[in-house]
N, C-alpha and C positions, 0 to 999 in steps of 0.2 A: 595764380596768375602769372607770376614771375617763371614758374617752370614752363607754361605754354609759350610764353615770349621768348624764352631760350629756344624751344624746340624750333619755333618759327624762324628765329634768326639763324640757327644752324642749318635749317633747310634751305633758306635762302642763299646762305654762304655756299652751300654744296651745289646748289642750281648754278650759281655764278661760276664757281670753280669749274664744274662741268662744261658749262658753254663756253669757256675760255679755252678748254683744250683743243690743240691743234689735231685735227682729224685727217689732215692731208697725209695720205700714206707716202713714205718714202720709196722712190723708184729702187728696184733691185736688178742686178744682173743675174739672178738666180731664179731657176725654175720651180724651186720647191723640193725637188726630188733630191733626197740624201740617203746614204747608207752609212751606218756606224759599225766598225768593226772593233773587237776587243783585242787589246794589246797586253800579252801576259809576260811576266818576268821571264828573262831568258837566262838568268845567271843567279850568282849570290846576291846581287843588287836588288833591293826591294822596288823595282821600278815597274810600273804597269800603267795601263791608261787606255786611250782610244783613238783610232783614226776615223774622222768623219769625212766621206767623199760627198761632195756637194755639186749639183749639176748647174752648170752655167746656161744661158739661154742660147749660147753659141754651141752648144754641144761638149764642151771642154768640162774639165773638172778642177775643183779646188779641193785639195787634201789638207785637212787641218789635223795635226797630231797634237794629243794633249796627254802629257804624263804626269804622273805624280812619282816623287822620290828622286828627282833630279835636283842638282844644286850647283852653285858657283857659275864660274864664267866659261864653263866648258862648253864646247859645241859637239853634239853627239849626231853623226851622220845617219841619215836615213835612206835606206835602199829598198826599191820595189823589186823585188826577185820573181821569176818564173818558177812555178812549183810551189808546193806547200812548204811549211817551217822546216820539215824534216827533211826536205830534198838536199842531198849533199851536192856541192859545187854547182848550185842554181845560178843560172846566168843574171846579171842585173839587168833588169827591163828598163829602169829609169832611177836616177839618182834625185832625191829630193831635198829640199832646204833643210838644213841641220836644225835639230832641236836645241834651243837656248837652255843651258843648265839651270839658270835663276828663275826661268818662266814655266820650263817643261813644255814649251810649245814650238810648233813649227808650222809654217803655211806654205803650200807650193801650188801654184797655178800649172796644171799638167796638161800638155796637148801632144806632146811627142814624145815616143820612147827613145831609148839610148841608140837603136838602130837607125834612127831617123823617120820611122813611121809615125803617123799620127794616130791618135787614139782619143775616142770620145767617151764620155760617161758610161754610156750603155756597154761599150766595149770593156770598159775597165772593170765594171762590176761584174762581167761575165768571164773575165780572164782568171785562169788558173794560177794565183800568185800569193805572195805573201809580203809583208812589210817586215823590216827588220831595223832595229835603231842599235847602233854600234856605241861602245863606250868611246872610242877614239876612231881618228881617220887613218891612221897609220902605227906601225909597230905592233907588238904583241897584244895591246890593249883594241887593236882593230878586230880580233876575233873574238872579243867579249861583246855578247849581244845583251843589251839592257832589257829590250821588249821585243817582242814579236808577235804576229797574229796572222792567220790565213786571211785572204780577201777573195772576192769573187767566187768561182767555182771551186776553189780550194776550202772554202768553209764547209766543215763535216766531213771533208776527204779523210780517208783512212791514212794515219801517219804513225809513225812510231812513237810519237809523243815527245820525242827529244828535238830540240832546236838544232839543226845543223850549222856548222861554221860556213861562212860565205866563201865563195869562190875567190881566189886571189886573182887580182887584175893584172 
């Protein structure tokens, strides 16, 4: 009898708890379309991760870089380059927000390229490009690539397998 009462009481509590849940959906600015790209280590530093491209309802893109292996208060610049990771002297298509060393994260709302032209999510995921995360913004450490990966039509493109140093601005 006690066992039966406990089961009934647990059932009632579950129903009450379930009934009290807030089922209102939170409005979002995103369409639900997203593409995730792998970022591989680009040097002796054991840093890798992902870049997630999320489409907003206005057609623009939020790029979320999430790395493991970073630390400290260092800011790691992130560049979107035209061409694949092994393309030497590839032009910078856009500068993204830096990755915070202590979190390994960066988030950038991208609507325009460095040349002033606008770009949509659909155009961006079709673009032949790559992302490179640098150790530093200037000096010799600028040429050290912590992590990099091809995006858009560069994914699966033939490359030398090496990650090229970025074009000096």
